[in-house]
C-alpha positions in Angstrom: -46.9 76.8 16.3 -45.7 74.7 19.2 -46.4 71.5 17.3 -44.3 72.7 14.4 -41.4 73.6 16.7 -41.5 70.1 18.2 -41.5 68.5 14.8 -38.5 70.5 13.7 -36.7 69.6 17.0 -37.4 65.9 16.5 -36.1 66.1 12.9 -32.9 67.8 13.9 -32.4 65.3 16.8 -32.9 62.4 14.4 -30.4 63.9 11.9 -27.8 64.4 14.7 -28.4 60.9 16.1 -28.0 59.3 12.6 -24.8 61.3 12.1 -23.4 59.9 15.4 -24.3 56.2 14.9 -22.3 54.6 12.1 -23.7 51.9 9.8 -21.4 49.2 8.6 -22.3 47.3 5.4 -20.2 44.1 4.9 -19.6 42.9 1.4 -20.8 39.3 1.0 -18.0 37.1 -0.3 -18.7 35.2 -3.5 -19.5 31.5 -2.9 -17.9 29.1 -2.7 -14.8 30.2 -0.8 -12.2 27.5 -0.8 -10.7 26.5 2.5 -7.2 27.8 2.9 -7.9 30.7 0.5 -6.5 34.1 1.5 -9.6 36.3 1.1 -10.0 40.1 1.6 -13.1 41.0 3.6 -14.4 44.5 2.8 -17.2 46.8 4.1 -18.5 50.3 3.8 -19.3 52.8 6.5 -21.9 55.5 6.7 -22.1 57.8 9.7 -19.8 58.6 12.6 -17.5 55.7 13.7 -16.9 54.8 17.3 -13.3 55.3 18.5 -13.3 51.8 20.0 -11.8 48.9 18.1 -14.2 46.5 16.5 -14.6 42.8 16.5 -14.7 40.8 13.3 -16.1 37.2 13.4 -17.4 34.5 11.2 -20.5 32.5 12.3 -21.5 29.0 11.2 -25.2 29.1 10.3 -25.7 25.4 11.1 -23.8 24.9 14.3 -23.8 28.4 15.6 -20.0 28.3 16.2 -18.3 31.7 16.2 -14.7 32.1 15.1 -12.9 35.4 15.9 -11.0 36.8 13.0 -9.8 40.0 14.6 -10.9 41.3 18.0 -8.9 44.5 17.6 -10.3 45.4 14.2 -9.7 48.9 12.8 -13.2 49.5 11.3 -12.0 52.6 9.5 -9.6 50.5 7.4 -12.6 49.1 5.4 -10.8 45.8 4.7 -9.2 42.8 6.4 -7.1 40.1 4.8 -7.8 36.6 6.3 -6.7 33.1 5.5 -9.9 30.9 5.6 -9.5 28.2 8.2 -12.9 26.8 9.0 -14.7 23.6 8.1 -16.9 23.6 5.0 -20.4 24.9 5.5 -22.6 28.0 5.4 -21.4 31.2 7.1 -22.0 34.9 7.7 -19.5 37.6 8.6 -20.1 39.9 11.5 -18.6 43.2 12.7 -19.3 44.6 16.1 -18.1 48.3 16.2 -18.9 48.5 20.0 -22.2 50.3 19.1 -23.9 48.2 16.4 -23.5 44.6 15.1 -23.6 44.2 11.3 -23.9 41.0 9.3 -23.0 40.1 5.7 -25.2 37.9 3.5 -24.7 34.1 3.8 -22.0 32.4 1.8 -20.4 28.9 1.6 -16.9 27.6 2.4 -15.8 24.6 0.3 -13.3 21.9 1.1 -9.7 23.1 0.5 -6.2 22.6 1.8 -7.1 23.2 5.5 -8.1 20.2 7.6 -9.1 21.1 11.2 -7.9 18.8 14.0 -10.4 16.2 15.2 -10.9 14.9 18.7 -11.9 11.4 17.5 -10.5 8.8 20.0 -8.1 6.3 18.8 -9.9 2.9 18.5 -8.5 0.1 20.6 -6.7 -2.6 18.6 -6.8 -6.2 19.8 -3.5 -8.0 20.1 -3.1 -10.4 17.2 -1.7 -13.9 17.8 0.4 -15.8 15.3 0.8 -19.6 15.8 3.8 -21.4 14.2 3.8 -25.3 13.9 7.4 -26.7 14.2 8.0 -30.3 13.2 10.5 -32.3 15.3 12.5 -35.4 14.0 10.0 -37.7 15.8 7.2 -36.3 13.6 5.5 -34.7 16.6 4.1 -31.2 16.1 4.9 -28.6 18.8 2.8 -25.5 18.5 4.7 -22.3 19.3 2.5 -19.3 20.0 3.9 -15.8 19.4 1.9 -12.8 20.7 2.4 -9.6 18.7 1.7 -6.5 20.7 0.9 -3.5 18.5 2.2 -0.1 19.7 1.1 3.4 18.8 4.2 4.0 16.8 3.3 4.3 13.1 6.5 2.3 12.1 5.8 -0.7 14.4 3.6 -2.6 12.0 6.4 -3.2 9.3 8.8 -4.1 12.1 6.4 -6.7 13.5 5.7 -8.1 10.0 9.5 -8.4 9.3 10.1 -10.1 12.7 7.3 -12.7 12.0 8.6 -13.4 8.5 12.2 -13.8 9.7 11.0 -16.1 12.5 9.1 -18.2 10.1 12.1 -18.5 7.7 14.4 -19.5 10.6 11.9 -22.1 11.7 11.7 -23.6 8.2 15.5 -23.6 7.9 15.7 -25.5 11.3 13.2 -28.0 10.2 15.0 -28.6 6.9 18.4 -29.0 8.7 16.9 -31.5 11.2 15.3 -33.5 8.4 18.6 -33.7 6.4 20.4 -34.7 9.6 18.0 -37.6 10.3 18.2 -38.9 6.7 22.0 -38.7 6.8 22.1 -40.6 10.1 19.7 -43.2 8.6 21.7 -43.8 5.5 25.0 -43.9 7.4 23.7 -46.6 9.8 22.2 -48.6 6.9 25.5 -48.5 5.0 27.4 -49.6 8.1 25.0 -52.6 8.5 25.4 -53.6 4.9 29.2 -53.4 5.1 29.3 -55.5 8.3 26.9 -58.0 6.7 29.1 -58.2 3.6 32.3 -58.6 5.7 30.7 -61.5 7.6 29.5 -63.2 4.4 33.0 -62.8 2.8 34.6 -64.2 5.9 32.3 -67.2 6.0 33.0 -67.9 2.3 36.8 -67.8 2.8 36.5 -70.2 5.8 34.4 -72.6 3.8 37.0 -72.5 0.9 39.8 -73.2 3.3 38.0 -76.0 4.9 37.2 -77.5 1.5 40.8 -77.3 0.5 41.9 -79.1 3.6 39.4 -81.9 3.2 40.4 -82.3 -0.5 44.1 -82.6 0.5 43.4 -85.2 3.2 41.6 -87.5 0.7 44.8 -87.7 -1.2 
């Protein structure tokens, strides 16, 4: 008789205990869930809920990283709208109602519109050197070295390219102008020499003619 009473007591205690402790069953999302998608997380409750707010998280099954979705979750609401902002991978949802921790089945998150920030360091870029060869009138070549220092500004590369192109064009124009000037000076000097030589020859011819005329007159 005492054994029967103890069994009845344990049964009633188990019933009371199960009615106090709530069980949360999280609905497993349908895979794949696109990143950036606004999903509704749902769950069902059986038993007595705790009066404390719950904690809803998502756990990466590969890395073990835990992201908090809502640390003041109203478990009695049975749903939570959340914009998916995690890297692609395999995950489970977890709800801690301050008494028990419940998990959903595993599901996958695919690549979408969300790209998480990365801490990849910016690679060091070496300073490129551009060498210009400028020809002088004496046909000697003077190398001019221009060092282009890149900056972190995204718009610096086009500015540097434009500066190099403009500098090259100016250098070519200067070379052409100097070459034309040298040729003009050469032809001008040559013309002056020819004119002087022609004047001297003409003067000599006139003098010979005059002398011949005088000699011819003296013979008569």
